[in-house]
C-alpha positions in Angstrom: 71.7 93.0 115.1 71.6 89.2 115.4 74.1 89.1 112.8 76.6 91.2 114.8 76.0 89.0 117.7 77.3 85.9 116.0 80.7 87.6 115.1 83.5 85.4 116.2 86.0 87.1 118.7 89.3 88.5 116.9 87.9 87.1 113.6 88.5 88.8 110.4 84.9 90.2 110.3 85.6 91.8 113.8 88.8 93.5 112.7 87.0 94.7 109.5 84.2 96.3 111.7 87.0 97.7 114.1 88.8 99.4 111.2 85.5 101.2 110.2 86.1 101.3 106.3 83.5 103.6 105.9 85.7 106.4 107.8 88.2 106.2 104.9 86.7 108.6 102.5 87.3 111.3 105.0 91.0 110.1 104.9 91.1 110.0 101.1 89.8 113.3 100.3 92.3 115.6 101.7 95.2 113.7 99.7 93.0 113.8 96.5 92.4 117.5 97.0 96.1 117.9 97.7 97.4 115.8 94.7 95.1 117.3 92.2 96.3 120.9 93.2 100.0 119.5 93.0 99.6 118.0 89.6 97.7 121.1 88.3 100.5 123.5 89.4 103.2 121.1 88.6 103.0 122.6 85.0 104.5 125.7 85.9 107.8 124.2 86.9 110.6 123.0 84.8 111.2 119.3 84.4 109.0 116.6 85.6 108.4 117.5 89.5 105.2 115.5 90.1 105.7 111.9 91.7 103.0 109.5 91.5 104.7 107.2 94.0 104.8 110.1 96.6 101.0 110.6 95.9 100.4 106.8 96.5 102.6 106.9 99.9 100.3 109.9 101.2 97.4 108.1 100.7 98.6 104.9 102.1 99.6 106.8 105.1 96.4 108.6 105.6 94.3 105.5 105.3 96.7 103.6 107.8 96.6 106.6 110.2 92.8 106.6 109.8 92.5 102.9 111.0 95.1 103.4 113.6 93.1 106.4 115.1 89.7 104.1 114.8 91.4 101.3 116.8 92.9 103.8 119.4 89.3 105.1 119.8 87.7 101.9 120.3 90.3 100.6 122.7 90.3 103.9 124.9 86.6 104.8 124.6 86.0 101.3 126.1 88.6 101.6 128.7 87.2 104.8 129.9 83.4 103.7 129.9 82.3 105.9 127.0 81.0 102.7 125.2 80.0 100.8 128.2 76.3 101.9 128.0 73.1 100.2 126.5 72.1 103.7 125.5 74.7 104.0 122.8 73.0 105.4 119.8 76.1 105.0 117.3 77.3 101.8 115.4 78.7 99.1 118.1 82.2 99.0 118.7 84.6 96.0 118.7 86.0 96.2 122.2 82.7 96.8 123.6 80.8 94.4 122.1 83.7 91.7 122.7 84.4 91.3 119.0 87.9 92.0 119.6 89.7 91.3 122.9 91.7 94.2 124.8 95.1 92.3 124.3 94.6 91.5 120.6 93.6 95.4 120.4 96.6 96.4 122.0 98.7 94.7 119.7 96.8 95.9 116.6 97.4 99.5 117.6 100.8 98.9 118.0 101.2 97.3 114.6 99.3 99.9 112.7 101.3 102.5 114.4 104.4 100.9 113.3 103.0 100.5 109.8 102.0 103.9 109.2 105.5 105.0 110.6 107.1 102.6 107.8 104.7 103.9 105.0 105.4 107.5 106.0 109.1 107.4 106.3 109.9 107.4 102.6 108.0 110.7 102.4 111.2 112.2 104.1 113.1 111.6 100.5 110.5 113.8 98.4 109.5 116.4 101.2 112.4 116.6 103.5 113.1 115.7 107.2 110.4 117.8 108.1 108.1 115.2 107.1 109.3 113.1 110.0 108.1 115.6 112.6 104.6 115.9 110.6 104.3 112.0 110.8 105.4 111.8 114.7 102.8 114.8 115.2 100.1 112.6 113.3 100.7 109.5 115.5 101.0 111.7 118.8 97.7 113.3 118.2 95.7 110.2 117.1 96.2 109.1 120.7 95.4 112.8 122.3 92.2 113.0 120.3 90.6 110.0 122.3 92.3 110.5 125.6 91.8 114.2 125.8 90.8 116.4 122.9 87.6 114.9 122.4 86.7 115.1 125.8 87.4 118.9 126.4 85.3 119.9 123.1 88.5 120.5 120.9 88.1 117.5 118.5 86.8 119.9 115.8 90.0 121.8 116.1 92.1 118.6 115.5 89.7 117.7 112.3 90.6 121.0 110.9 94.1 120.5 111.5 94.8 116.7 110.9 92.2 116.3 107.8 92.6 119.8 106.5 95.7 121.6 106.9 98.1 118.7 107.4 97.2 116.4 104.6 96.3 118.9 102.0 99.4 121.0 102.6 101.7 118.4 103.3 100.5 116.2 100.1 101.2 119.4 98.1 104.4 120.1 99.6 105.9 116.7 99.1 105.4 117.4 95.5 106.4 121.1 95.0 108.3 121.9 98.4 105.9 125.0 98.8 102.4 125.8 100.0 100.5 128.6 98.3 97.7 130.6 100.0 95.4 129.0 97.7 96.3 125.7 99.0 96.2 126.9 102.6 92.5 127.9 101.9 91.5 124.8 100.3 93.0 122.8 103.0 90.6 124.8 105.5 87.8 124.3 103.4 88.5 120.5 103.2 88.7 120.3 107.2 85.3 122.2 107.3 83.6 119.7 105.2 85.0 116.8 107.1 84.3 118.5 110.6 80.7 118.0 109.5 81.1 114.5 110.2 82.1 114.7 113.5 79.3 117.4 114.0 76.6 114.9 113.3 78.3 112.5 115.4 78.3 114.5 118.3 75.0 115.8 117.6 73.5 112.5 117.8 75.3 111.4 120.9 75.1 114.8 122.9 72.9 113.2 125.9 75.2 110.5 126.3 78.3 112.4 126.2 77.1 115.0 128.7 76.1 112.0 131.2 79.5 110.5 130.4 81.6 113.8 130.9 82.4 114.3 127.5 82.4 118.0 126.7 82.2 118.1 123.1 81.5 121.3 121.1 77.7 120.3 120.7 77.5 119.6 124.5 78.9 123.1 125.2 77.0 124.8 122.7 73.7 123.1 122.8 71.7 121.2 119.8 70.1 124.4 118.4 73.9 126.1 117.7 75.4 122.7 116.9 72.7 122.3 114.3 73.5 125.9 112.7 77.5 124.9 113.1 76.7 121.9 110.7 75.3 124.2 108.1 78.1 126.8 108.6 80.7 124.3 107.7 79.1 123.8 104.4 78.6 127.4 103.8 81.9 128.2 104.8 83.6 125.6 102.6 81.5 126.8 99.7 82.6 130.4 100.3 86.3 129.3 100.4 85.9 127.4 97.5 85.5 130.7 95.5 89.5 130.7 95.6 89.7 127.9 93.2 88.2 130.5 90.6 90.3 133.0 91.7 93.2 130.3 90.7 92.0 129.5 87.4 89.9 126.5 88.5 86.5 127.5 87.7 85.1 124.2 87.2 86.0 123.3 91.0 83.9 126.3 92.2 81.1 125.1 90.1 81.1 121.5 90.9 80.8 122.2 94.6 77.5 123.5 94.4 76.5 119.7 93.9 78.1 119.0 97.3 76.4 121.9 98.8 72.6 121.0 97.7 73.7 117.7 99.3 75.0 119.2 102.4 71.7 121.4 102.7 69.4 118.5 102.3 71.2 116.6 105.0 71.2 119.4 107.4 67.4 119.6 106.9 67.2 116.0 107.6 69.1 116.2 110.8 66.9 119.3 111.7 63.8 117.0 111.1 65.0 113.8 113.0 66.6 116.0 115.6 67.6 113.1 117.8 67.8 109.0 118.1 69.4 106.5 116.3 67.6 107.8 113.0 70.5 110.2 112.9 72.9 107.3 111.9 71.1 107.8 108.4 72.4 111.6 108.4 75.7 110.5 109.3 76.1 108.1 106.3 74.9 110.7 104.4 77.3 113.1 105.4 80.3 110.6 104.7 78.8 110.6 101.1 78.5 114.4 100.9 82.4 114.5 101.7 83.4 111.9 99.3 81.4 113.8 96.5 82.9 116.9 97.5 86.4 115.5 97.3 85.5 114.3 93.7 84.0 117.7 92.7 87.1 119.6 93.8 89.6 117.2 92.5 88.1 116.7 89.0 87.3 120.4 88.8 90.9 121.4 89.4 92.1 118.5 86.9 89.6 119.3 84.2 
C-alpha cells in the first residue's frame, strides 16, 4: 500500500495499473480457442485458407478492447461514486486513487478506442463488412457495460456474449467464413468459464454494491446462490466440453478436467473465506484457472 501511495500521477506505472494487465488472460483465451478450432478445421478445406495475420489481428483487437473497457470502467465507476469509498475490497483504481487524472483518462479512452478500431478494421478484409458491425458493437457495449448493464445485473450476460460468442465465433468466422454448432457451444463454454471471474468479483463486493445501488446478479440472488452459480458455470463448461469429443477432439475433453479440478478447489476456498479482502486471492486463482482452461482446450484441439 505504501508503494502504491508513491505512484506519480499519470506516470507509466500508473497507466500500467489502470490497464489491468492481469485481465488480459480473459481477452486471450477466447481468441486462442477460436484460432485452435479454425486451424484444426482448416484441413477440411481446399487450399491454404488459414491466415495467421488475421489470427494476430483478432488477438490484438481483443487485448486493446479489454484495456479500453478497463479504462472506461475505471473512469465511470469513479464518476458515479462506486470507487469513492474507503470500504473498497478489490484492487485500487487509478482515478479513485489519483494516479491518473480524469482529463488524462478521457484522452486515453479516446486513444484506445480509436486504436482498437484501427486494429480491427483490416478484419473486414478477411471476414467481410459484417466485422465492422461486430467491432462497433464491441465498442458500444464496452461503454454500456459500466454505465448501465453492470448496475442492472446484466453484466454476466455481456460476459457470455463478448467473452464467449463474439470472440470465439468471430475468430473462427474470419478464417473459414462459417460457424458450426460445435464452435457455438465451445464459445458458450468459454463465456461461462470467464464469467466465473465476474462472479467472484461481485461476490466479494456484494455489500458495497448493494449500498451503491449496483444490482449485480449476486446482489439480486444472494451470496448462497451466487456461490452455487460459481460452481455451476464450471460444471456447465465441462459438460459443454463433451462436444469436443463428439467433434473428434478427445484430448480437449480430457485436458479440461485439469481446469475443473482447479475450479473446484477455488470454489471451496471461496466458500471457506466467504467475505472480505481475502477473496482477492480467489480472484487471482480464477484468472489462473481461466488461462489454464484456454491452454487445455487449445492444446487438446491442436494435438
